[in-house]
PDB file with SEQRES, HELIX, SHEET and CRYST1 records, atoms N, CA, C and O in Angstrom:
SEQRES   1 A   55  MET ASN LEU GLU LYS LEU LEU LYS LEU MET MET ASP LEU          
SEQRES   2 A   55  ASP ALA SER ASP ILE HIS LEU THR ALA GLY LEU PRO PRO          
SEQRES   3 A   55  THR PHE ARG ILE GLU ARG GLU THR GLU PRO ILE SER GLY          
SEQRES   4 A   55  ALA GLU ALA LEU THR LYS GLU GLU THR LYS GLU LEU ALA          
SEQRES   5 A   55  PHE SER LEU                                                  
HELIX    1 AA1 LEU A    3  ASP A   12  1                                  10    
HELIX    2 AA2 LYS A   45  PHE A   53  1                                   9    
SHEET    1 AA1 3 ASP A  17  HIS A  19  0                                        
SHEET    2 AA1 3 THR A  27  ILE A  30 -1                                        
SHEET    3 AA1 3 GLU A  33  PRO A  36 -1                                        
CRYST1    1.000    1.000    1.000  90.00  90.00  90.00 P 1           1          
ATOM      1  N   MET A   1      37.756 -20.293 -55.139  1.00  0.00           N  
ATOM      2  CA  MET A   1      38.115 -19.142 -54.329  1.00  0.00           C  
ATOM      3  C   MET A   1      37.611 -17.891 -55.040  1.00  0.00           C  
ATOM      4  O   MET A   1      37.792 -17.746 -56.249  1.00  0.00           O  
ATOM      5  N   ASN A   2      36.986 -16.997 -54.298  1.00  0.00           N  
ATOM      6  CA  ASN A   2      36.479 -15.774 -54.930  1.00  0.00           C  
ATOM      7  C   ASN A   2      37.449 -14.616 -54.690  1.00  0.00           C  
ATOM      8  O   ASN A   2      38.359 -14.707 -53.866  1.00  0.00           O  
ATOM      9  N   LEU A   3      37.232 -13.535 -55.424  1.00  0.00           N  
ATOM     10  CA  LEU A   3      38.140 -12.399 -55.376  1.00  0.00           C  
ATOM     11  C   LEU A   3      38.192 -11.775 -53.985  1.00  0.00           C  
ATOM     12  O   LEU A   3      39.265 -11.374 -53.535  1.00  0.00           O  
ATOM     13  N   GLU A   4      37.072 -11.685 -53.307  1.00  0.00           N  
ATOM     14  CA  GLU A   4      37.048 -11.095 -51.969  1.00  0.00           C  
ATOM     15  C   GLU A   4      37.971 -11.862 -51.010  1.00  0.00           C  
ATOM     16  O   GLU A   4      38.732 -11.256 -50.256  1.00  0.00           O  
ATOM     17  N   LYS A   5      37.897 -13.192 -51.047  1.00  0.00           N  
ATOM     18  CA  LYS A   5      38.753 -14.007 -50.183  1.00  0.00           C  
ATOM     19  C   LYS A   5      40.222 -13.840 -50.560  1.00  0.00           C  
ATOM     20  O   LYS A   5      41.083 -13.757 -49.684  1.00  0.00           O  
ATOM     21  N   LEU A   6      40.509 -13.789 -51.860  1.00  0.00           N  
ATOM     22  CA  LEU A   6      41.890 -13.599 -52.312  1.00  0.00           C  
ATOM     23  C   LEU A   6      42.453 -12.259 -51.845  1.00  0.00           C  
ATOM     24  O   LEU A   6      43.593 -12.183 -51.387  1.00  0.00           O  
ATOM     25  N   LEU A   7      41.643 -11.196 -51.964  1.00  0.00           N  
ATOM     26  CA  LEU A   7      42.107  -9.876 -51.561  1.00  0.00           C  
ATOM     27  C   LEU A   7      42.303  -9.781 -50.052  1.00  0.00           C  
ATOM     28  O   LEU A   7      43.243  -9.133 -49.591  1.00  0.00           O  
ATOM     29  N   LYS A   8      41.430 -10.418 -49.279  1.00  0.00           N  
ATOM     30  CA  LYS A   8      41.602 -10.423 -47.825  1.00  0.00           C  
ATOM     31  C   LYS A   8      42.881 -11.156 -47.453  1.00  0.00           C  
ATOM     32  O   LYS A   8      43.660 -10.668 -46.635  1.00  0.00           O  
ATOM     33  N   LEU A   9      43.101 -12.315 -48.043  1.00  0.00           N  
ATOM     34  CA  LEU A   9      44.310 -13.069 -47.767  1.00  0.00           C  
ATOM     35  C   LEU A   9      45.549 -12.278 -48.193  1.00  0.00           C  
ATOM     36  O   LEU A   9      46.572 -12.293 -47.509  1.00  0.00           O  
ATOM     37  N   MET A  10      45.443 -11.599 -49.313  1.00  0.00           N  
ATOM     38  CA  MET A  10      46.533 -10.760 -49.802  1.00  0.00           C  
ATOM     39  C   MET A  10      46.892  -9.693 -48.770  1.00  0.00           C  
ATOM     40  O   MET A  10      48.069  -9.462 -48.492  1.00  0.00           O  
ATOM     41  N   MET A  11      45.890  -9.055 -48.214  1.00  0.00           N  
ATOM     42  CA  MET A  11      46.124  -8.030 -47.190  1.00  0.00           C  
ATOM     43  C   MET A  11      46.715  -8.645 -45.932  1.00  0.00           C  
ATOM     44  O   MET A  11      47.641  -8.087 -45.343  1.00  0.00           O  
ATOM     45  N   ASP A  12      46.187  -9.794 -45.514  1.00  0.00           N  
ATOM     46  CA  ASP A  12      46.681 -10.464 -44.305  1.00  0.00           C  
ATOM     47  C   ASP A  12      48.162 -10.829 -44.429  1.00  0.00           C  
ATOM     48  O   ASP A  12      48.901 -10.794 -43.445  1.00  0.00           O  
ATOM     49  N   LEU A  13      48.586 -11.176 -45.640  1.00  0.00           N  
ATOM     50  CA  LEU A  13      49.971 -11.591 -45.873  1.00  0.00           C  
ATOM     51  C   LEU A  13      50.870 -10.432 -46.294  1.00  0.00           C  
ATOM     52  O   LEU A  13      52.062 -10.616 -46.538  1.00  0.00           O  
ATOM     53  N   ASP A  14      50.286  -9.236 -46.376  1.00  0.00           N  
ATOM     54  CA  ASP A  14      51.027  -8.046 -46.794  1.00  0.00           C  
ATOM     55  C   ASP A  14      51.648  -8.213 -48.178  1.00  0.00           C  
ATOM     56  O   ASP A  14      52.782  -7.795 -48.416  1.00  0.00           O  
ATOM     57  N   ALA A  15      50.897  -8.823 -49.082  1.00  0.00           N  
ATOM     58  CA  ALA A  15      51.346  -9.021 -50.460  1.00  0.00           C  
ATOM     59  C   ALA A  15      51.097  -7.753 -51.265  1.00  0.00           C  
ATOM     60  O   ALA A  15      50.144  -7.018 -51.008  1.00  0.00           O  
ATOM     61  N   SER A  16      51.961  -7.508 -52.237  1.00  0.00           N  
ATOM     62  CA  SER A  16      51.814  -6.295 -53.050  1.00  0.00           C  
ATOM     63  C   SER A  16      51.081  -6.566 -54.359  1.00  0.00           C  
ATOM     64  O   SER A  16      50.466  -5.656 -54.914  1.00  0.00           O  
ATOM     65  N   ASP A  17      51.132  -7.788 -54.861  1.00  0.00           N  
ATOM     66  CA  ASP A  17      50.524  -8.142 -56.145  1.00  0.00           C  
ATOM     67  C   ASP A  17      49.860  -9.505 -56.042  1.00  0.00           C  
ATOM     68  O   ASP A  17      50.182 -10.327 -55.184  1.00  0.00           O  
ATOM     69  N   ILE A  18      48.916  -9.707 -56.957  1.00  0.00           N  
ATOM     70  CA  ILE A  18      48.309 -11.028 -57.114  1.00  0.00           C  
ATOM     71  C   ILE A  18      48.438 -11.402 -58.587  1.00  0.00           C  
ATOM     72  O   ILE A  18      48.190 -10.577 -59.467  1.00  0.00           O  
ATOM     73  N   HIS A  19      48.825 -12.635 -58.849  1.00  0.00           N  
ATOM     74  CA  HIS A  19      48.983 -13.131 -60.207  1.00  0.00           C  
ATOM     75  C   HIS A  19      47.967 -14.247 -60.420  1.00  0.00           C  
ATOM     76  O   HIS A  19      47.938 -15.225 -59.673  1.00  0.00           O  
ATOM     77  N   LEU A  20      47.139 -14.091 -61.445  1.00  0.00           N  
ATOM     78  CA  LEU A  20      46.120 -15.081 -61.772  1.00  0.00           C  
ATOM     79  C   LEU A  20      46.418 -15.623 -63.162  1.00  0.00           C  
ATOM     80  O   LEU A  20      46.332 -14.894 -64.150  1.00  0.00           O  
ATOM     81  N   THR A  21      46.766 -16.899 -63.236  1.00  0.00           N  
ATOM     82  CA  THR A  21      47.122 -17.530 -64.499  1.00  0.00           C  
ATOM     83  C   THR A  21      46.433 -18.875 -64.600  1.00  0.00           C  
ATOM     84  O   THR A  21      46.526 -19.695 -63.687  1.00  0.00           O  
ATOM     85  N   ALA A  22      45.744 -19.105 -65.700  1.00  0.00           N  
ATOM     86  CA  ALA A  22      45.088 -20.391 -65.907  1.00  0.00           C  
ATOM     87  C   ALA A  22      46.128 -21.500 -65.877  1.00  0.00           C  
ATOM     88  O   ALA A  22      47.197 -21.381 -66.476  1.00  0.00           O  
ATOM     89  N   GLY A  23      45.804 -22.573 -65.176  1.00  0.00           N  
ATOM     90  CA  GLY A  23      46.701 -23.708 -65.073  1.00  0.00           C  
ATOM     91  C   GLY A  23      47.659 -23.635 -63.894  1.00  0.00           C  
ATOM     92  O   GLY A  23      48.412 -24.577 -63.647  1.00  0.00           O  
ATOM     93  N   LEU A  24      47.636 -22.515 -63.160  1.00  0.00           N  
ATOM     94  CA  LEU A  24      48.489 -22.339 -61.979  1.00  0.00           C  
ATOM     95  C   LEU A  24      47.646 -21.867 -60.803  1.00  0.00           C  
ATOM     96  O   LEU A  24      46.597 -21.253 -61.000  1.00  0.00           O  
ATOM     97  N   PRO A  25      48.092 -22.148 -59.579  1.00  0.00           N  
ATOM     98  CA  PRO A  25      47.359 -21.605 -58.427  1.00  0.00           C  
ATOM     99  C   PRO A  25      47.575 -20.099 -58.343  1.00  0.00           C  
ATOM    100  O   PRO A  25      48.584 -19.601 -58.842  1.00  0.00           O  
ATOM    101  N   PRO A  26      46.656 -19.363 -57.725  1.00  0.00           N  
ATOM    102  CA  PRO A  26      46.877 -17.932 -57.519  1.00  0.00           C  
ATOM    103  C   PRO A  26      48.196 -17.725 -56.778  1.00  0.00           C  
ATOM    104  O   PRO A  26      48.548 -18.496 -55.884  1.00  0.00           O  
ATOM    105  N   THR A  27      48.912 -16.685 -57.158  1.00  0.00           N  
ATOM    106  CA  THR A  27      50.234 -16.412 -56.602  1.00  0.00           C  
ATOM    107  C   THR A  27      50.293 -14.974 -56.107  1.00  0.00           C  
ATOM    108  O   THR A  27      49.776 -14.065 -56.758  1.00  0.00           O  
ATOM    109  N   PHE A  28      50.919 -14.772 -54.962  1.00  0.00           N  
ATOM    110  CA  PHE A  28      51.113 -13.436 -54.413  1.00  0.00           C  
ATOM    111  C   PHE A  28      52.576 -13.037 -54.518  1.00  0.00           C  
ATOM    112  O   PHE A  28      53.463 -13.890 -54.489  1.00  0.00           O  
ATOM    113  N   ARG A  29      52.826 -11.733 -54.641  1.00  0.00           N  
ATOM    114  CA  ARG A  29      54.186 -11.207 -54.534  1.00  0.00           C  
ATOM    115  C   ARG A  29      54.329 -10.674 -53.114  1.00  0.00           C  
ATOM    116  O   ARG A  29      53.629  -9.749 -52.701  1.00  0.00           O  
ATOM    117  N   ILE A  30      55.258 -11.285 -52.380  1.00  0.00           N  
ATOM    118  CA  ILE A  30      55.518 -10.903 -51.000  1.00  0.00           C  
ATOM    119  C   ILE A  30      57.018 -10.636 -50.878  1.00  0.00           C  
ATOM    120  O   ILE A  30      57.842 -11.525 -51.093  1.00  0.00           O  
ATOM    121  N   GLU A  31      57.346  -9.412 -50.534  1.00  0.00           N  
ATOM    122  CA  GLU A  31      58.744  -9.010 -50.395  1.00  0.00           C  
ATOM    123  C   GLU A  31      59.568  -9.389 -51.625  1.00  0.00           C  
ATOM    124  O   GLU A  31      60.626 -10.007 -51.511  1.00  0.00           O  
ATOM    125  N   ARG A  32      59.074  -9.014 -52.785  1.00  0.00           N  
ATOM    126  CA  ARG A  32      59.746  -9.190 -54.081  1.00  0.00           C  
ATOM    127  C   ARG A  32      59.828 -10.627 -54.568  1.00  0.00           C  
ATOM    128  O   ARG A  32      60.436 -10.883 -55.607  1.00  0.00           O  
ATOM    129  N   GLU A  33      59.242 -11.558 -53.856  1.00  0.00           N  
ATOM    130  CA  GLU A  33      59.242 -12.966 -54.264  1.00  0.00           C  
ATOM    131  C   GLU A  33      57.815 -13.386 -54.562  1.00  0.00           C  
ATOM    132  O   GLU A  33      56.890 -12.979 -53.860  1.00  0.00           O  
ATOM    133  N   THR A  34      57.625 -14.199 -55.598  1.00  0.00           N  
ATOM    134  CA  THR A  34      56.290 -14.723 -55.869  1.00  0.00           C  
ATOM    135  C   THR A  34      56.128 -16.068 -55.168  1.00  0.00           C  
ATOM    136  O   THR A  34      57.016 -16.920 -55.195  1.00  0.00           O  
ATOM    137  N   GLU A  35      54.974 -16.226 -54.546  1.00  0.00           N  
ATOM    138  CA  GLU A  35      54.684 -17.433 -53.787  1.00  0.00           C  
ATOM    139  C   GLU A  35      53.265 -17.884 -54.079  1.00  0.00           C  
ATOM    140  O   GLU A  35      52.324 -17.112 -53.899  1.00  0.00           O  
ATOM    141  N   PRO A  36      53.092 -19.144 -54.536  1.00  0.00           N  
ATOM    142  CA  PRO A  36      51.727 -19.644 -54.721  1.00  0.00           C  
ATOM    143  C   PRO A  36      51.021 -19.727 -53.380  1.00  0.00           C  
ATOM    144  O   PRO A  36      51.654 -19.954 -52.349  1.00  0.00           O  
ATOM    145  N   ILE A  37      49.732 -19.545 -53.397  1.00  0.00           N  
ATOM    146  CA  ILE A  37      48.945 -19.643 -52.164  1.00  0.00           C  
ATOM    147  C   ILE A  37      48.972 -21.089 -51.687  1.00  0.00           C  
ATOM    148  O   ILE A  37      48.638 -22.009 -52.434  1.00  0.00           O  
ATOM    149  N   SER A  38      49.369 -21.272 -50.450  1.00  0.00           N  
ATOM    150  CA  SER A  38      49.474 -22.608 -49.874  1.00  0.00           C  
ATOM    151  C   SER A  38      48.131 -23.331 -49.932  1.00  0.00           C  
ATOM    152  O   SER A  38      47.110 -22.813 -49.478  1.00  0.00           O  
ATOM    153  N   GLY A  39      48.150 -24.522 -50.493  1.00  0.00           N  
ATOM    154  CA  GLY A  39      46.947 -25.347 -50.557  1.00  0.00           C  
ATOM    155  C   GLY A  39      45.979 -25.000 -51.675  1.00  0.00           C  
ATOM    156  O   GLY A  39      44.970 -25.685 -51.846  1.00  0.00           O  
ATOM    157  N   ALA A  40      46.263 -23.950 -52.444  1.00  0.00           N  
ATOM    158  CA  ALA A  40      45.356 -23.553 -53.529  1.00  0.00           C  
ATOM    159  C   ALA A  40      45.566 -24.441 -54.749  1.00  0.00           C  
ATOM    160  O   ALA A  40      46.692 -24.810 -55.083  1.00  0.00           O  
ATOM    161  N   GLU A  41      44.481 -24.770 -55.394  1.00  0.00           N  
ATOM    162  CA  GLU A  41      44.549 -25.575 -56.613  1.00  0.00           C  
ATOM    163  C   GLU A  41      44.751 -24.668 -57.821  1.00  0.00           C  
ATOM    164  O   GLU A  41      44.477 -23.469 -57.766  1.00  0.00           O  
ATOM    165  N   ALA A  42      45.230 -25.254 -58.906  1.00  0.00           N  
ATOM    166  CA  ALA A  42      45.415 -24.506 -60.151  1.00  0.00           C  
ATOM    167  C   ALA A  42      44.065 -23.973 -60.624  1.00  0.00           C  
ATOM    168  O   ALA A  42      43.042 -24.648 -60.512  1.00  0.00           O  
ATOM    169  N   LEU A  43      44.081 -22.756 -61.151  1.00  0.00           N  
ATOM    170  CA  LEU A  43      42.862 -22.141 -61.682  1.00  0.00           C  
ATOM    171  C   LEU A  43      42.571 -22.680 -63.084  1.00  0.00           C  
ATOM    172  O   LEU A  43      43.480 -22.886 -63.889  1.00  0.00           O  
ATOM    173  N   THR A  44      41.305 -22.900 -63.353  1.00  0.00           N  
ATOM    174  CA  THR A  44      40.902 -23.259 -64.713  1.00  0.00           C  
ATOM    175  C   THR A  44      40.816 -21.976 -65.543  1.00  0.00           C  
ATOM    176  O   THR A  44      40.866 -20.874 -64.997  1.00  0.00           O  
ATOM    177  N   LYS A  45      40.688 -22.123 -66.850  1.00  0.00           N  
ATOM    178  CA  LYS A  45      40.515 -20.950 -67.709  1.00  0.00           C  
ATOM    179  C   LYS A  45      39.267 -20.170 -67.298  1.00  0.00           C  
ATOM    180  O   LYS A  45      39.266 -18.940 -67.273  1.00  0.00           O  
ATOM    181  N   GLU A  46      38.216 -20.904 -66.979  1.00  0.00           N  
ATOM    182  CA  GLU A  46      36.952 -20.262 -66.608  1.00  0.00           C  
ATOM    183  C   GLU A  46      37.075 -19.511 -65.291  1.00  0.00           C  
ATOM    184  O   GLU A  46      36.570 -18.395 -65.164  1.00  0.00           O  
ATOM    185  N   GLU A  47      37.739 -20.109 -64.315  1.00  0.00           N  
ATOM    186  CA  GLU A  47      37.927 -19.438 -63.014  1.00  0.00           C  
ATOM    187  C   GLU A  47      38.781 -18.196 -63.162  1.00  0.00           C  
ATOM    188  O   GLU A  47      38.492 -17.164 -62.555  1.00  0.00           O  
ATOM    189  N   THR A  48      39.831 -18.285 -63.962  1.00  0.00           N  
ATOM    190  CA  THR A  48      40.708 -17.129 -64.191  1.00  0.00           C  
ATOM    191  C   THR A  48      39.934 -15.995 -64.832  1.00  0.00           C  
ATOM    192  O   THR A  48      40.051 -14.843 -64.414  1.00  0.00           O  
ATOM    193  N   LYS A  49      39.150 -16.313 -65.835  1.00  0.00           N  
ATOM    194  CA  LYS A  49      38.342 -15.292 -66.530  1.00  0.00           C  
ATOM    195  C   LYS A  49      37.326 -14.674 -65.568  1.00  0.00           C  
ATOM    196  O   LYS A  49      37.146 -13.456 -65.550  1.00  0.00           O  
ATOM    197  N   GLU A  50      36.667 -15.508 -64.773  1.00  0.00           N  
ATOM    198  CA  GLU A  50      35.671 -15.002 -63.814  1.00  0.00           C  
ATOM    199  C   GLU A  50      36.312 -14.057 -62.802  1.00  0.00           C  
ATOM    200  O   GLU A  50      35.752 -13.002 -62.503  1.00  0.00           O  
ATOM    201  N   LEU A  51      37.484 -14.424 -62.268  1.00  0.00           N  
ATOM    202  CA  LEU A  51      38.165 -13.556 -61.309  1.00  0.00           C  
ATOM    203  C   LEU A  51      38.598 -12.246 -61.952  1.00  0.00           C  
ATOM    204  O   LEU A  51      38.443 -11.180 -61.357  1.00  0.00           O  
ATOM    205  N   ALA A  52      39.137 -12.322 -63.159  1.00  0.00           N  
ATOM    206  CA  ALA A  52      39.594 -11.111 -63.839  1.00  0.00           C  
ATOM    207  C   ALA A  52      38.440 -10.172 -64.154  1.00  0.00           C  
ATOM    208  O   ALA A  52      38.562  -8.960 -63.977  1.00  0.00           O  
ATOM    209  N   PHE A  53      37.333 -10.713 -64.615  1.00  0.00           N  
ATOM    210  CA  PHE A  53      36.193  -9.861 -64.966  1.00  0.00           C  
ATOM    211  C   PHE A  53      35.422  -9.377 -63.741  1.00  0.00           C  
ATOM    212  O   PHE A  53      34.585  -8.483 -63.860  1.00  0.00           O  
ATOM    213  N   SER A  54      35.687  -9.952 -62.562  1.00  0.00           N  
ATOM    214  CA  SER A  54      34.995  -9.484 -61.366  1.00  0.00           C  
ATOM    215  C   SER A  54      35.641  -8.207 -60.825  1.00  0.00           C  
ATOM    216  O   SER A  54      35.108  -7.578 -59.910  1.00  0.00           O  
ATOM    217  N   LEU A  55      36.789  -7.826 -61.391  1.00  0.00           N  
ATOM    218  CA  LEU A  55      37.423  -6.589 -60.984  1.00  0.00           C  
ATOM    219  C   LEU A  55      36.605  -5.465 -61.521  1.00  0.00           C  
ATOM    220  O   LEU A  55      36.941  -4.300 -61.308  1.00  0.00           O  
TER     221      LEU A  55                                                      
END                                                                             
């Protein structure tokens, strides 16, 4: 999953934050609760680093 898709989904779900952690699926904060993205696989260290540095 790339950052553009994550940000679009974040906007569609009205999420306020995105959490990217190696070993876990991307997670959004929606109405003060954190929720992993449905169907998303855990991020590898490399994927997490790539997403973070693409900011």
